[in-house]
Structure formats: structure tokens, C-alpha cells
C-alpha positions in Angstrom: 34.0 11.2 21.2 32.4 10.3 24.6 29.5 7.9 24.3 26.1 8.7 25.7 25.5 7.2 29.1 23.2 4.2 28.9 21.0 5.7 31.7 20.0 8.6 29.3 19.4 6.5 26.2 15.8 5.6 25.4 14.4 2.9 23.2 14.0 3.6 19.5 10.4 4.0 18.5 9.1 2.3 15.3 5.7 3.4 13.8 4.2 1.1 11.3 1.3 2.7 9.4 -1.2 1.3 6.9 -4.1 3.1 5.1 -7.1 2.2 7.3 -10.2 0.3 7.6 -13.8 0.8 9.0 -14.3 -0.3 12.6 -17.0 -2.7 11.3 -18.6 -3.5 7.9 -21.8 -1.7 9.0 -22.8 1.2 6.8 -22.3 3.9 9.5 -18.8 2.8 10.2 -18.0 2.5 6.5 -19.4 6.0 6.0 -17.1 7.4 8.8 -14.1 5.8 7.2 -14.9 7.0 3.7 -15.6 10.5 4.9 -12.1 10.7 6.5 -10.4 9.0 3.6 -12.1 10.9 0.7 -11.8 14.3 2.2 -8.1 14.1 2.6 -6.7 16.8 0.4 -3.8 14.5 -0.7 -6.2 11.8 -1.8 -8.7 14.1 -3.6 -6.7 17.1 -4.5 -9.6 19.5 -5.0 -10.2 22.8 -3.1 -11.7 22.0 0.3 -14.7 24.1 -0.6 -15.5 21.7 -3.4 -14.1 18.5 -1.9 -16.1 18.4 1.3 -19.6 19.2 -0.1 -19.1 16.8 -3.0 -17.8 13.8 -1.1 -19.5 14.2 2.3 -22.8 15.4 0.7 -23.0 13.2 -2.4 -20.3 10.6 -3.1 -19.9 9.0 0.4 -23.7 8.7 1.2 -24.1 6.9 -2.1 -21.0 4.8 -1.9 -21.1 3.8 1.8 -24.0 1.2 1.6 -22.5 -0.4 -1.5 -19.0 -0.5 0.1 -20.5 -1.9 3.3 -21.8 -5.0 1.4 -18.3 -5.6 0.0 -16.7 -5.2 3.4 -19.1 -7.8 4.7 -17.6 -10.2 2.2 -14.1 -9.3 3.3 -14.7 -9.5 7.1 -13.9 -12.8 8.8 -13.8 -14.2 12.4 -10.8 -12.0 13.2 -12.4 -8.9 11.7 -10.7 -6.7 9.0 -7.7 -8.5 7.5 -5.8 -5.2 7.0 -6.1 -4.6 10.7 -5.2 -8.0 12.1 -2.4 -8.6 9.6 -0.9 -5.2 10.7 -1.2 -6.1 14.4 0.4 -9.5 13.7 3.2 -7.8 11.8 3.7 -5.4 14.7 4.0 -8.2 17.2 6.4 -10.2 15.1 8.7 -7.2 14.3 8.7 -6.3 18.0 9.9 -9.8 18.9 12.6 -9.7 16.3 13.9 -6.2 17.2 13.9 -6.9 20.9 13.7 -4.7 24.0 15.7 -1.8 22.6 12.8 -0.9 20.3 9.2 -0.2 20.8 7.0 -1.0 17.8 3.6 0.7 17.4 0.9 0.3 14.7 -1.5 2.9 13.5 -3.9 3.6 10.6 -4.0 6.8 8.5 -7.8 6.7 8.7 -9.8 5.4 11.6 -8.5 3.1 14.3 -6.0 2.5 15.7 -5.1 6.0 14.8 -1.7 7.4 14.1 -2.2 9.8 17.0 -2.8 6.9 19.5 0.3 5.0 18.2 2.5 8.1 18.5 1.2 8.8 22.0 2.3 5.2 22.9 5.8 6.0 21.8 5.7 9.4 23.5 4.6 7.9 26.8 7.6 5.5 26.6 10.0 8.4 26.1 11.6 6.9 23.0 14.8 8.5 21.9 13.8 8.8 18.3 11.1 7.5 15.9 11.4 5.6 12.7 8.2 5.8 10.6 7.5 3.1 8.1 4.3 3.7 6.0 3.5 0.3 4.7 3.3 1.4 1.0 6.1 0.0 -1.1 5.8 2.7 -3.8 5.7 6.3 -2.6 2.6 8.3 -3.6 1.5 11.7 -2.2 -1.9 10.2 -1.5 -0.6 7.4 0.7 3.0 7.8 2.0 2.9 11.5 1.7 -0.4 11.7 3.6 1.0 9.6 6.5 4.1 11.8 6.6 2.0 15.0 6.7 -0.2 13.6 9.5 2.7 12.5 11.6 4.4 15.9 11.3 1.1 17.6 12.1 0.7 15.6 15.3 4.4 15.7 16.5 4.7 19.3 15.6 2.4 20.2 18.4 4.5 18.4 21.0 6.7 20.7 23.1 9.6 18.3 22.8 9.9 16.9 19.3 12.1 13.8 18.9 14.3 13.0 15.9 12.1 11.4 13.3 13.2 9.3 10.3 10.7 8.5 7.5 11.2 5.5 5.2 9.6 7.0 2.1 9.8 4.1 -0.3 11.0 0.5 -0.4 9.9 -0.3 -4.0 13.2 -1.9 -4.8 14.2 -3.2 -1.4 15.8 -6.7 -1.7 13.9 -8.0 1.3 10.5 -6.8 0.0 11.2 -8.2 -3.4 12.4 -11.6 -2.2 9.5 -11.9 0.2 6.9 -11.4 -2.5 8.9 -13.6 -5.0 8.9 -16.5 -2.5 5.1 -16.4 -2.4 4.9 -16.2 -6.2 7.2 -19.2 -6.6 5.1 -21.2 -4.2 2.0 -20.5 -6.5 4.0 -21.2 -9.6 5.1 -24.6 -8.2 1.5 -25.7 -8.0 0.6 -25.2 -11.7 1.8 -23.7 -15.0 0.7 -20.1 -15.9 0.7 -18.5 -19.3 1.2 -15.0 -18.0 1.8 -12.9 -14.9 -0.1 -9.6 -14.1 1.4 -7.1 -11.6 -1.7 -5.0 -10.7 -1.0 -1.8 -8.7 -3.5 0.7 -7.2 -4.0 3.4 -9.7 -3.6 7.2 -9.1 -4.6 10.1 -11.3 -1.9 11.0 -13.9 -1.9 14.5 -12.5 -0.6 13.2 -9.2 2.5 11.9 -11.0 3.0 15.1 -12.9 2.5 17.3 -9.9 5.3 15.4 -8.1 7.7 15.3 -11.0 11.2 16.4 -10.3 11.9 19.4 -12.5 9.3 18.2 -15.0 11.3 15.0 -15.5 8.3 12.6 -15.7 6.4 12.5 -19.1 4.4 9.3 -18.3 6.4 7.6 -21.0 9.6 5.6 -21.4 11.3 7.7 -18.7 9.8 5.3 -16.1 11.7 2.4 -17.6 14.8 3.6 -15.8 14.8 4.2 -12.0 17.1 6.9 -10.8 17.4 10.0 -8.6 15.1 12.0 -10.9 12.2 9.6 -10.6 12.8 7.9 -7.3 9.5 9.2 -6.0 7.6 8.8 -9.2 4.9 6.3 -8.4 4.7 4.9 -11.9 8.5 4.4 -12.1 8.5 2.7 -8.8 5.7 0.3 -9.9 7.8 -0.5 -13.0 11.0 -1.2 -11.0 9.2 -3.4 -8.5 7.8 -5.4 -11.4 11.1 -5.7 -13.2 12.8 -6.9 -10.0 10.0 -9.4 -9.2 10.0 -10.6 -12.8 13.8 -11.2 -12.5 13.4 -13.1 -9.2 10.7 -15.2 -10.8 12.6 -15.9 -14.0 10.2 -14.1 -16.3 11.0 -12.6 -19.6 9.5 -9.1 -20.4 6.8 -10.7 -22.7 5.7 -13.0 -19.9 4.3 -10.3 -17.6 2.1 -7.2 -17.7 2.0 -4.1 -15.5 -1.4 -2.6 -15.0 -3.4 -0.4 -12.6 -6.6 -1.0 -10.7 -9.2 0.8 -8.5 -9.6 3.9 -10.5 -12.3 6.5 -9.8 -12.2 7.9 -13.4 -15.8 7.2 -14.0 -16.8 9.7 -11.3 -14.1 12.3 -11.6 -13.7 12.2 -15.4 -9.9 12.4 -15.1 -7.3 10.0 -16.6 -5.6 7.6 -14.2 -2.4 5.6 -14.8 -2.8 3.1 -17.6 -3.3 0.4 -18.7 -6.3 -0.5 -16.6 -6.2 -4.0 -15.2 -9.9 -4.8 -15.7 -9.5 -3.9 -19.4 -6.3 -5.7 -20.0 -7.4 -9.0 -18.5 -10.6 -9.1 -20.7 -8.4 -9.1 -23.8 -6.0 -11.9 -22.7 -8.1 -15.1 -23.4 -8.5 -14.0 -27.1 -4.7 -13.8 -27.3 -4.3 -17.4 -26.0 -3.6 -16.4 -22.4 -5.8 -18.7 -20.4 -4.0 -19.1 -17.1 -2.9 -16.0 -15.2 -1.0 -15.5 -11.9 -1.8 -12.0 -10.4 0.2 -10.0 -7.9 -0.8 -6.9 -6.0 2.6 -5.5 -5.1 1.3 -2.1 -4.0 -0.2 -3.8 -0.9 1.7 -5.6 1.9 -1.4 -6.9 3.6 -4.5 -8.4 2.1 -7.5 -6.1 2.0 -10.6 -5.2 -0.1 -8.4 -4.3 -3.1 -6.5 -7.6 -3.1 -8.9 -10.2 -1.8 -12.2 -8.9 -3.3 -11.1 -6.8 -6.3 -8.2 -8.8 -7.7 -8.9 -12.1 -6.2 -12.7 -12.3 -6.9 -13.9 -9.6 -9.2 -11.1 -9.8 -11.7 -11.3 -13.6 -11.6 -14.9 -13.4 -12.6 -14.1 -11.0 -15.4 -11.3 -13.1 -16.7 -13.4 -16.3 -16.8 -16.3 -14.5 -18.4 -14.0 -13.4 -21.2 -13.0 -17.0 -21.8 -10.1 -17.5 -19.4 -9.5 -20.8 -17.5 -7.7 -19.9 -14.3 -7.0 -16.6 -12.5 -5.0 -16.9 -9.3 -4.1 -14.1 -6.8 -0.8 -14.4 -5.0 -1.6 -13.7 -1.3 0.0 -10.6 0.1 2.9 -10.5 2.6 0.7 -10.1 5.6 2.8 -11.2 8.6 5.0 -13.8 6.9 8.3 -14.3 8.9 10.4 -13.5 5.8 8.5 -10.2 5.4 8.9 -9.4 9.1 12.7 -10.0 8.7 12.7 -7.5 5.7 10.9 -4.9 7.9 13.4 -5.4 10.6 16.2 -4.9 8.1 14.6 -1.7 6.8 14.3 -0.3 10.3 17.8 -1.1 11.3 19.2 0.6 8.1 17.3 3.8 9.0 
């Protein structure tokens, strides 16, 4: 077959997307962020007529001042870690991919927006676009929301380029080895009695709604990762944990998989269990005094890793009688992780 002339070939566009962050830790900016985030129908799957009045009128106004105080603890001289780690990763991946690619970075909520990142690729007349939502385990509320937003924006363009979505990388060797390397570095510093893999929780109904032909039962079916549960969030968390445990040389009894950040107290709806905050309180009484914690649902440090797992869970663990709780830092813009992203892009 004749090849395409070089003069008509454009660069390949790469869109890296993370969840989002307020523009500042001030209450008005946090309120804007939470309003956009919590009124997304894929995050809060209630009818819009209920969702908007409830969250914009009650939940967000009450939550924004409290969240702003927590964001103030997270913010540093460079600003929001989720943002600057994403921009650092974009720069490093661009350098590694070279001039035949154009790498853009956007956030699902707030800035830089997905729309502005896509416009950058559109202005450069890229030949096609590879979209990598930076969520290792697919969930309709994260990866699915990014995919929906991208399609909504690009669907309005008169010329729609070819688009590839990388939907999950929960078992990707590069992702696993990058996180394992960080864990091994922490394990070399001291001995730990146990390892906790803490994932962001989602409502059980989200898993069941996305189940392939009713395959998922929220039971032992998630112990095996296959075509029927490839996009089951719970099964993906389990396979990531098994692969990380193998890479770290852990036996099954040496680690626990748990879920954090639930909103159950407000929504009165069961989320994936066990809950990390409840599990860790029971460990010291069982003789588990030193714990190494991973947050493998996040590839960049943020409020849920640095503050929730790194600080709040540490305080809970020590209050329950534990000696040491250590969070493994996220992948951020580590060169090994950037290499893994490049490999993911080239394979798609």
C-alpha cells in the first residue's frame, strides 16, 4: 500500500487528564470547584432536578469553607500539587516522545480545562488524539466522565479527528513497577508489619450499574480479572493490589485492600468495603503496629493522599495504639512513571 506523504501527516496529539483542583484554596474558588465536581451526573448519579438543588444549595455551601481549610494545608509554594505534578509530567512526557507528538494537559473540573487542552491540539492540526485519563482503575465517575466530556467537546467540531481512549491501566507493567519501586524504597528504610492499599471508594451501585451482563456480585468474582470484569472498579483495585504485592514480595496475609473517601454519611448509601478508616483502627489490637500505606488509585499526590491517607489516617492509627504509619508518595512526575506513560501512549 502506498504510504501517506510526510507533508500531509500531522503530529499525534496526547491529552493527559486528571480530576481537578480549585484555582486557589480560598473558599469562593473551592466552592466553584465543588459545584462543578458534585453536580456531574456521573459522580452523583441522581436526577438533575434533585442533584443541583441538593448540592449547589445545601452540600457545597456547607462543605466549601471546611474543604478550603484543608486545601490551605495542602497548598505549597508551587500551588496545588495535583496541578503542578500534572504539568511536570506533561513536560517530561513531551520531552520523551519528541517532536512527532504534542502533549497537552487538562483537568476534568476547573483549570486548565479539557476544552483548552483540546483546543491546543486542534490548533496544532494533530492527526489524531490519544486520551489518557490519569486514573489507573476505570470508574464511570472518573475515566467515564473524562471520556464523556471529551466526546461532548470534540463532537461539536466540524472535523473530528480519530481519537483513542486509554480506559484503564490497572495492570499495566510500567504502572505497577513504578509504584513498586517507590514502595521498595520505603521498605528499605524500615521494617513494616503490614501494607495497606487504600483506594478511593465509590458507591456499590456504581459497580453494579456497570456490570457486564450482571457478572459482578461484589464478591469473590473480583478475585479473577478477565474480560467480564475488566471495567469493574473493584476487580481492578484487586488486580492492582495483587500485582503490587507480588512485586513487593508480599504474601496475601501481609496486605489489606480497603477503600477511603466515602460520602456514605451524607448519602446513606453503601460504598465499597472495607473502609480504610475502620480497618486501620483495628490493626494495633491485632499486633500490627507499623504500616506502609499506598494510594494506587492516584498517580499524583493530592488532598486524598497527602492529607487523608498521609495525615488523617496516621493520626487515627496512632490514636488506636499504632507506632508508625507511612504513606508511599505517589508517582507524580517520576522519570520511571513518565517512561510508563510514554509506553502506554505508543501502544495506543
